[in-house]
VMD Tcl script that builds the backbone (N, CA, C; Angstrom):
set m [mol new atoms 207]
animate dup $m
set s [atomselect $m all]
$s set {name element resname resid chain x y z} {
  {N N MET 1 A -3.960 8.359 30.539}
  {CA C MET 1 A -4.084 6.956 30.182}
  {C C MET 1 A -3.037 7.317 28.676}
  {N N VAL 2 A -2.664 6.209 28.693}
  {CA C VAL 2 A -1.397 6.292 27.355}
  {C C VAL 2 A -2.124 5.110 26.471}
  {N N SER 3 A -2.254 5.559 25.216}
  {CA C SER 3 A -2.830 4.238 24.364}
  {C C SER 3 A -1.335 3.664 24.091}
  {N N ILE 4 A -1.817 2.345 23.322}
  {CA C ILE 4 A -0.891 1.318 23.020}
  {C C ILE 4 A 0.270 1.860 22.184}
  {N N GLY 5 A -0.006 2.659 21.175}
  {CA C GLY 5 A 0.879 3.055 20.294}
  {C C GLY 5 A 1.996 4.170 21.008}
  {N N SER 6 A 1.334 5.193 21.879}
  {CA C SER 6 A 2.209 6.043 22.559}
  {C C SER 6 A 3.303 5.052 23.632}
  {N N TRP 7 A 2.457 4.373 24.147}
  {CA C TRP 7 A 3.321 3.306 25.181}
  {C C TRP 7 A 4.263 2.737 24.350}
  {N N ALA 8 A 4.038 2.234 23.298}
  {CA C ALA 8 A 5.359 1.617 22.491}
  {C C ALA 8 A 6.275 2.538 22.208}
  {N N ILE 9 A 5.898 3.831 21.777}
  {CA C ILE 9 A 6.914 4.669 21.455}
  {C C ILE 9 A 7.718 5.200 22.824}
  {N N LEU 10 A 7.066 5.088 23.860}
  {CA C LEU 10 A 7.720 5.360 25.112}
  {C C LEU 10 A 8.834 4.362 25.624}
  {N N CYS 11 A 8.230 3.126 25.458}
  {CA C CYS 11 A 9.227 2.021 26.002}
  {C C CYS 11 A 10.113 1.722 24.696}
  {N N GLY 12 A 10.122 2.532 23.495}
  {CA C GLY 12 A 11.176 2.083 22.996}
  {C C GLY 12 A 10.921 1.025 21.557}
  {N N SER 13 A 9.899 0.689 21.907}
  {CA C SER 13 A 9.218 -0.756 20.983}
  {C C SER 13 A 9.269 -0.217 19.540}
  {N N ASP 14 A 9.220 -1.074 18.543}
  {CA C ASP 14 A 9.022 -0.916 17.266}
  {C C ASP 14 A 7.824 -1.050 16.744}
  {N N TYR 15 A 6.720 -1.067 17.626}
  {CA C TYR 15 A 5.332 -1.199 17.489}
  {C C TYR 15 A 5.079 0.007 16.201}
  {N N ALA 16 A 5.269 1.315 16.346}
  {CA C ALA 16 A 4.746 2.395 15.312}
  {C C ALA 16 A 5.454 2.096 13.958}
  {N N HIS 17 A 6.856 1.678 14.172}
  {CA C HIS 17 A 7.239 1.449 12.537}
  {C C HIS 17 A 6.391 0.112 12.109}
  {N N GLN 18 A 6.182 -0.706 12.884}
  {CA C GLN 18 A 5.370 -2.032 12.247}
  {C C GLN 18 A 4.011 -1.684 11.877}
  {N N GLN 19 A 3.350 -0.363 12.621}
  {CA C GLN 19 A 2.208 0.116 12.130}
  {C C GLN 19 A 2.253 0.623 10.573}
  {N N THR 20 A 3.271 1.332 10.552}
  {CA C THR 20 A 3.674 2.236 9.292}
  {C C THR 20 A 3.732 1.305 8.205}
  {N N ILE 21 A 4.603 0.334 8.501}
  {CA C ILE 21 A 4.694 -0.837 7.453}
  {C C ILE 21 A 3.510 -1.548 7.124}
  {N N ASN 22 A 2.617 -1.713 7.982}
  {CA C ASN 22 A 1.582 -2.524 7.875}
  {C C ASN 22 A 0.498 -1.663 6.913}
  {N N MET 23 A 0.450 -0.319 7.115}
  {CA C MET 23 A -0.390 0.696 6.264}
  {C C MET 23 A -0.159 0.846 5.001}
  {N N LYS 24 A 1.378 0.834 4.675}
  {CA C LYS 24 A 1.888 0.904 3.554}
  {C C LYS 24 A 1.626 -0.345 2.673}
  {N N THR 25 A 1.868 -1.548 3.337}
  {CA C THR 25 A 1.534 -2.819 2.705}
  {C C THR 25 A 0.069 -2.756 2.234}
  {N N ILE 26 A -1.029 -2.219 2.987}
  {CA C ILE 26 A -2.188 -2.412 2.855}
  {C C ILE 26 A -2.529 -1.484 1.616}
  {N N ILE 27 A -2.090 -0.373 1.443}
  {CA C ILE 27 A -2.062 0.821 0.586}
  {C C ILE 27 A -1.828 0.198 -0.810}
  {N N LYS 28 A -0.524 -0.330 -0.684}
  {CA C LYS 28 A 0.025 -1.509 -1.993}
  {C C LYS 28 A -0.907 -2.129 -2.637}
  {N N ARG 29 A -1.494 -3.286 -1.529}
  {CA C ARG 29 A -2.309 -4.138 -2.083}
  {C C ARG 29 A -3.636 -3.575 -2.686}
  {N N LEU 30 A -4.213 -2.463 -1.981}
  {CA C LEU 30 A -5.319 -1.935 -2.484}
  {C C LEU 30 A -5.462 -1.072 -3.741}
  {N N LEU 31 A -4.337 -0.467 -4.128}
  {CA C LEU 31 A -4.039 0.553 -5.113}
  {C C LEU 31 A -4.338 -0.035 -6.542}
  {N N PRO 32 A -4.210 -1.103 -6.717}
  {CA C PRO 32 A -4.630 -1.771 -8.133}
  {C C PRO 32 A -5.936 -1.994 -8.202}
  {N N TYR 33 A -6.511 -2.425 -7.248}
  {CA C TYR 33 A -8.199 -2.369 -6.976}
  {C C TYR 33 A -8.744 -1.039 -7.329}
  {N N LEU 34 A -8.040 -0.001 -6.502}
  {CA C LEU 34 A -8.708 1.426 -6.584}
  {C C LEU 34 A -8.524 2.028 -7.992}
  {N N ILE 35 A -7.312 1.617 -8.503}
  {CA C ILE 35 A -7.182 2.332 -9.982}
  {C C ILE 35 A -8.094 1.533 -10.960}
  {N N THR 36 A -8.125 0.116 -10.851}
  {CA C THR 36 A -9.195 -0.402 -11.764}
  {C C THR 36 A -10.496 -0.146 -11.615}
  {N N THR 37 A -10.821 0.159 -10.450}
  {CA C THR 37 A -12.335 0.727 -9.982}
  {C C THR 37 A -12.532 1.975 -10.791}
  {N N ALA 38 A -11.385 2.878 -10.533}
  {CA C ALA 38 A -11.845 4.346 -11.102}
  {C C ALA 38 A -11.781 4.149 -12.481}
  {N N ALA 39 A -10.814 3.279 -13.306}
  {CA C ALA 39 A -10.597 3.527 -14.721}
  {C C ALA 39 A -12.357 2.667 -15.343}
  {N N LEU 40 A -12.732 1.957 -14.605}
  {CA C LEU 40 A -13.937 1.169 -14.979}
  {C C LEU 40 A -14.938 2.046 -14.955}
  {N N ALA 41 A -15.183 2.734 -13.988}
  {CA C ALA 41 A -16.270 4.104 -13.583}
  {C C ALA 41 A -15.921 5.117 -14.554}
  {N N PHE 42 A -14.716 5.653 -15.088}
  {CA C PHE 42 A -14.679 6.297 -16.282}
  {C C PHE 42 A -14.794 6.084 -17.492}
  {N N LEU 43 A -14.677 4.652 -17.741}
  {CA C LEU 43 A -15.098 4.160 -19.045}
  {C C LEU 43 A -16.828 3.988 -19.126}
  {N N ALA 44 A -17.317 3.753 -17.996}
  {CA C ALA 44 A -18.608 3.350 -17.901}
  {C C ALA 44 A -19.360 4.979 -18.262}
  {N N THR 45 A -18.749 5.633 -17.980}
  {CA C THR 45 A -19.493 7.331 -17.800}
  {C C THR 45 A -19.045 7.832 -19.243}
  {N N SER 46 A -18.041 7.200 -19.772}
  {CA C SER 46 A -17.636 7.994 -21.158}
  {C C SER 46 A -18.542 7.313 -22.128}
  {N N CYS 47 A -18.677 5.999 -21.843}
  {CA C CYS 47 A -19.494 5.390 -22.851}
  {C C CYS 47 A -20.982 5.948 -22.997}
  {N N ASN 48 A -21.624 6.341 -22.038}
  {CA C ASN 48 A -22.896 7.043 -21.915}
  {C C ASN 48 A -22.578 8.455 -22.443}
  {N N THR 49 A -21.660 9.222 -22.329}
  {CA C THR 49 A -21.118 10.466 -23.114}
  {C C THR 49 A -21.200 10.500 -24.416}
  {N N ILE 50 A -20.348 9.483 -25.095}
  {CA C ILE 50 A -20.149 9.160 -26.274}
  {C C ILE 50 A -21.185 8.709 -27.034}
  {N N ARG 51 A -22.028 8.019 -26.248}
  {CA C ARG 51 A -23.315 7.562 -26.966}
  {C C ARG 51 A -24.333 8.886 -27.193}
  {N N GLY 52 A -24.404 9.850 -26.232}
  {CA C GLY 52 A -25.085 10.797 -26.303}
  {C C GLY 52 A -24.703 11.943 -27.398}
  {N N ALA 53 A -23.301 11.967 -27.545}
  {CA C ALA 53 A -22.845 12.911 -28.529}
  {C C ALA 53 A -23.246 12.135 -29.819}
  {N N GLY 54 A -23.062 10.912 -30.022}
  {CA C GLY 54 A -23.247 10.311 -31.210}
  {C C GLY 54 A -25.089 10.671 -31.572}
  {N N ARG 55 A -25.893 10.308 -30.629}
  {CA C ARG 55 A -27.356 10.790 -30.774}
  {C C ARG 55 A -27.507 12.270 -30.933}
  {N N ASP 56 A -26.809 13.214 -30.723}
  {CA C ASP 56 A -26.987 14.317 -30.927}
  {C C ASP 56 A -26.298 15.035 -32.313}
  {N N VAL 57 A -25.387 14.096 -32.977}
  {CA C VAL 57 A -24.736 14.312 -33.957}
  {C C VAL 57 A -25.918 13.842 -34.855}
  {N N GLU 58 A -26.326 12.463 -34.654}
  {CA C GLU 58 A -27.338 12.095 -35.546}
  {C C GLU 58 A -28.754 13.271 -35.944}
  {N N GLN 59 A -28.789 13.476 -34.597}
  {CA C GLN 59 A -30.283 14.491 -34.671}
  {C C GLN 59 A -29.714 15.704 -35.356}
  {N N THR 60 A -28.764 16.217 -34.925}
  {CA C THR 60 A -28.350 17.549 -36.171}
  {C C THR 60 A -28.546 17.310 -37.473}
  {N N GLY 61 A -27.633 15.869 -38.082}
  {CA C GLY 61 A -28.114 15.509 -39.317}
  {C C GLY 61 A -29.303 15.458 -39.962}
  {N N ASN 62 A -30.250 14.760 -38.910}
  {CA C ASN 62 A -31.731 14.735 -39.412}
  {C C ASN 62 A -32.141 15.913 -39.511}
  {N N ASN 63 A -31.878 17.005 -38.576}
  {CA C ASN 63 A -32.498 18.203 -38.759}
  {C C ASN 63 A -32.201 19.024 -40.268}
  {N N ILE 64 A -30.610 18.807 -40.398}
  {CA C ILE 64 A -30.504 19.616 -41.437}
  {C C ILE 64 A -30.757 18.860 -42.732}
  {N N GLN 65 A -31.111 17.391 -42.970}
  {CA C GLN 65 A -31.857 16.916 -43.886}
  {C C GLN 65 A -33.599 17.312 -44.233}
  {N N LYS 66 A -33.998 17.618 -42.876}
  {CA C LYS 66 A -35.227 17.947 -42.944}
  {C C LYS 66 A -35.138 19.328 -43.632}
  {N N ALA 67 A -34.478 20.320 -43.188}
  {CA C ALA 67 A -34.285 21.600 -43.541}
  {C C ALA 67 A -34.168 21.477 -45.109}
  {N N THR 68 A -33.442 20.967 -45.679}
  {CA C THR 68 A -32.804 21.152 -46.923}
  {C C THR 68 A -34.053 20.494 -47.960}
  {N N ASN 69 A -34.944 19.502 -47.464}
  {CA C ASN 69 A -36.038 19.017 -48.084}
  {C C ASN 69 A -37.246 20.071 -48.075}
}
mol reanalyze $m
mol bondsrecalc $m
mol representation Tube
mol addrep $m
């Protein structure tokens, strides 16, 4: 059994080339959304990390103040 893509190639059709162009178009359309999603995910996790680091520094400062009193 011959698939549609193989049949198109065997018959000299431009079907395989059209498939490649369509895939490139889809990737070009999705790429900005994927980059934006990745950036937002990174920023969301970095906020929690920075907040946690701030709490650690604050706690360290509190411990130093308690130790000096």
